[in-house]
N, C-alpha and C positions, 0 to 999 in steps of 0.2 A: 508687707502691708503695714502702713502706719495707722495711727488712731484716727486721723482725718479721713482716710479712705474708708476705714471701718464704719465710722459714723455716717458717712454719705451712703454707703451700701445699706446700712441698717435702716436709714430713713427711706431709701427707695423701696426696700422690702416691706416696710410698714405701710408705705403709700399704696403699694400693690395689694397688700392684704386688705386695706380699708376699701380700695376700689372694688376688689372682688366681693367683699362683704356687702357693699352697697348694691352691686349688680345682683347678688343673690337675694337681697331683701326686695329689690324691685321686681325680680322674677317671681318671687313668692307672692307679692301683691297681685301681679298679673294673673298668676295661676289661680289664686283665690277668687279673683273677679270672674275668670272664665268658668269656674265651677259654681258660680252664683253665691259664693260665701263673701258677701259684701262687707260684713262686719270685720272679717279677717283682712280683707283688702284695704279697708279704711285704716286699720291699725298699722299695717305695713307701710302704706303710703304716707300716713301722718308722721310716723317716725322719721322717714326719709325727707319729707317736705320741710320739717323743722331744721334739717341740715342743709337747706338751700338746694336740694336736688330738683332741677327744673322739671324733669319728667314726672316725678312724684307729685310735685305741686300741680302740674297740669292734670294728672290722673285724679287727684283729690278734687280739683275744681270741677272736673267732668262728673264725678259722682254726686257732688252737691248740685250741679246744674241739672242733672237728670233725675235726682232724687232716688238714687240706687243705694240701698242700705241705710239711707238717712232721709229725713224729711227734706224735700227740695228747698234749697236755701240760696237764692240768687246772690245775696251779699257775700256768703262764704265762697261761692263760685267765683265771683268777681275778685275777691281777695286773693285766692290761690292762682287764678288765671293771671292776675296782674304780676304777682311775684315771678311766675314762670316766664311770662312775656317779657319782663324787664331783663331777663337773662338771655333773651334771644330765641326762646323756644317757639318755633313757627306756628305749631298747632294752637298753642295758648294765645298767641297774638291774634290769630284768626278768630278763635272763639270769643276772645275779649272784644274784638270788633263787632261781632254779632250781638253781644250783650248790649253794647252801647248804641247799636243801630235799631234796637227794639223800640218802636214808636209807642208801644203800649206800656212801657216801663217808665217809672219815675227817674230811672238812671239814664234814660236816653240822652245821648250827647253826640250829635252828628260829627262834630269836629274830632272828638276822640275816636269815634268809630272809623272815620277816614284815616286818621293817624295810624291806627292799628291794622287796618286793611293794607295800607301801604307798607308798613313794617313787615307784615306777614308775606306780602308779595316779594319784597326785597330779600327775605329770608328763604325764599324758594317754595313757600307753601302754594300748592297748585290752585287751591280755591282763592287764595289771595291774589295770585297772578291773574286768574280769571276775572276777579272783581276789578282789578286795575285795567285790564284790557277792555272790559265792557265799558268802563268809565271813559277810556280813551276813544273807543269807537263811537261814543255818544257825545263827542266834542268837549270833553272835560280837558281843557288845555293843560292844566298842571299834571293831570294823569298822563297825557301824551308825552310831556317832557320827562316825567319820571320813568315811564316805560321805555322810552328811547335811551335814557341814561343807563337803565338796567341792562339793555342789550349791549351797549358799548362797554360796560364794566363786567359783563358776564356775572351779574349779581342777581340771583333768583331765577335767571333764565340763561340758556346757553348763549355765548357771545354770537352776535349777529350784527355786524357793522352796518349792513344795508338797512335792516330794520331799525337800528338805532338812528341812522341818519334820517330815515323816513319820518319817524315820530318826532324827533327833535325839530326837523324842518317844519313840520306841520304846526308844532307849538310856537315856533319862532314867528311864523307868518301871522299868528294871532297875538303878537306883541308880548309874548312871555319873555321877561327879561333874562332869566337864567338860560332859557332855551336859545335866545339870541346870542348870548355869549358862547354857549357850548357849540352852537352851529358854526361860529367863527373858528373855534378851536378845531372842529371837525374838518372844515375846509383847509385850514392851515396844515393840518397833519395828514390829510388824505385818508380819513377813516370812513369807509362805506361810500365814498365818492372820490373822484379824481381831485388831487390837490389843486387848489385854486386860490392863490394869494389875493387876487382882486376881490373875490367873494368874501374871503376871510377879513380883509380890511373893511369891506362894506358892512359886514355884520358886527365887527368890533366897533365901528363908528356908531352904529345903531345902539348897541348896548352902552357904549360910553356916554352918548348923549342922554341916555336914560338913567345915568348915575352909577354904572358899574366901573369901579376903579381898576378891577382886574382887566377889563376890556381897554380902559384908557392906557394902562401900562403896556399891554400887548400892541396897541395901536402906535404908541410911542416907538416901540421896538421896530415895527414894520416901517414907520417913517424914517427911522435912522438907517435901516438896511435897504430901503427902497424896494420893498417887496409888496406888490399889489397896489402900490401908490408911488408917485414920483418922489424920489428922495428929498426930504425936507427936514434939515437938521434943526431949524428954528422951531418948527411945529413939534418935532420930536422932543426937544428940550422943554417946551411948554407943557406937553402932555406928561413927560416924566415928572416934572415939578408938581403938576396937578395931582398925580397919583401919589407922589411922595408926601405931599402936604396933607393928603387924606389919610396917611398912616400906613400905606401899603409897603411892607418891608422890602419886597423885591425891587420896587421902584426906588426906594431910598438907597439900597445897595448899588443898583445899577447907576444911579445918578452920581453917587460918591465915586464909583470906579471911573466913570466917564470924566468927572471933574479932575480926578487925580491924574489920569493919563492924558487928558486934553484931546480926547478923540471926538472930533466933530465940532468942538467949540473950545474957547480958550481954557488953558489949564488953570485951575483955581484950587490950590491946596486947602485953603481955609474952608471953602464950600464943601470940598471932599470930606474934611474932618467933621463938619457939621452934620452931613448926611450919614457918614459912617457911625457917628455917635447916636443918631436917632435910630438907625437900624440895629445897632448893637444893644441899645437899651430895650429894644423890642424883642430881643432874643435871637437875632440872626447871627449864627456862629461865624460865618465868613466875614461879616462886618466887624465882629469883635476881634478877629485875628488881624484884619487889615488896620483897624484902629490901633491895636497894640503895636503894629509895625510903624505907624506914623509917629507914635510917642517915642518909640525906640530910636528912630532916625531923626526926629525933630522936623518932620515935614508938615508944614501948616500949623505948627504948634511948637512951643519950647520943648526941647528934648527932656523926657521924663521916664527914666527906666523903671521907677516904682509904679507909675500908672501903666506902663507897658506890661510889666510883670502881672499886675492885677488883672488886666483884660485878658492876657493869655491864660491866666488861672481860671477865669470865668469860662472861657471857651474850652479849656482842657477838660472840664467836667464832662463834656459830651464824648470824650475819647478821641477828639480830632488829633491826628498825628502831628500836624504842623504846629498846633498850639502846644502840645506836649514837648515836642522837640525844641521849639524856641524857648519854652519855659526853662528847659534844662540848660540851655546856653546862657540865658540871662542870669540864672542862679549863680553861675560862676563869676559874674561881673558885679554882683551886689554883695554888700556887707550883710551880716546877720541882722543888724538893726533895720536896714532897708528892706530885707526880706520879710521881717515881722510886720513892718509898716505896710508892705504890699499885700500881705495876707489879710490884714485888717481892712484895707481898701477893697480887696477882692470880695470879702464877705459882705461889705456894704453894697457893692455893685451887684452882687447876685440877688440881694433882696430887692434892689431897685429894678433889676431886669424882670424878676418874678412879678412885681407889682405893675410896672409900666407895660410889660409885654402881654398882659392878660387880654385875650380876645383878638390879638393881632396875628396875622398869618402871612405866609409866603404864597406866591403863585408862580408856577412855571409853565406858561403857555397852556394852561388848562390840563396839564398831565393828570392832575388829581381827578378831574371830572371824567377823564377817559379811562380811569382805573389802571394807570400804568405806574 
């Protein structure tokens, strides 16, 4: 056994001891509460709550909410419920929603109440789920969408694709934008309903016309493949460009790959380089690797092994095997001076990616919405 193994094992033992101690303290607080010794319960829960224990924070909030062992203090209840709720503790989320929904209180905030009722439902709190279902039953369109998505994701409720489809379809028919997009994804993937590319294309069109760039991207893909619509490469290109210019990383990457390969329209290495660069700056690792390749081979740009090394370095941070492998190969072809210059360039690129890529994201035919 070496010192490294010993230190790791020691750390694990310490962690287990701390965890056991915390469980013991919480159990002691619960035991004190059950025997009516609220002073002792508050002491135990307070110590744990200060260490960010979500259960203890909720318990403390409950004591202040109910005035057990202390004078009822809604502000303290709100404080501790909030801390627990932010950590994802479902019971705290629901009780926090109740506090904000109290019309007789100066803290009443319908929007915050709704937010926490939904969070509680998504965390699996039965009362939260009941609140959301009641809202959906009374024609709350956003609640219908959220409930449907929960069923599809198995988040807060058991997975039920048929129920997911039913609620999302109902919300989409009431012009809910996210529901319209998700319904298209459902039809394309055949979740809770038979796969129907025509219906998918129809709902992608609806969502795209209302401003969803994710829908625009997927509609471009269907037009290129001729799924659910007659194959139309000109329309596909137009839609890809629209989504790419709006900053959608997946559209930028797809457009770059299509221009590089010349699939469906004329090959355009310069355009491929431009869109790879946009997606690479946005943080797309595949774009970073492909861009590095173009620099290495001088495709659409003057050959530049230093820039190639720099972009492979940016991608390699994610652990991508292709980036790491190509970086190793390039290292043999560069001088120490070039490698140092490439590292400086990579550092600047990483900062640019972190700044430029904030708030941008990928989309893969709605797989994230379906919880896959």
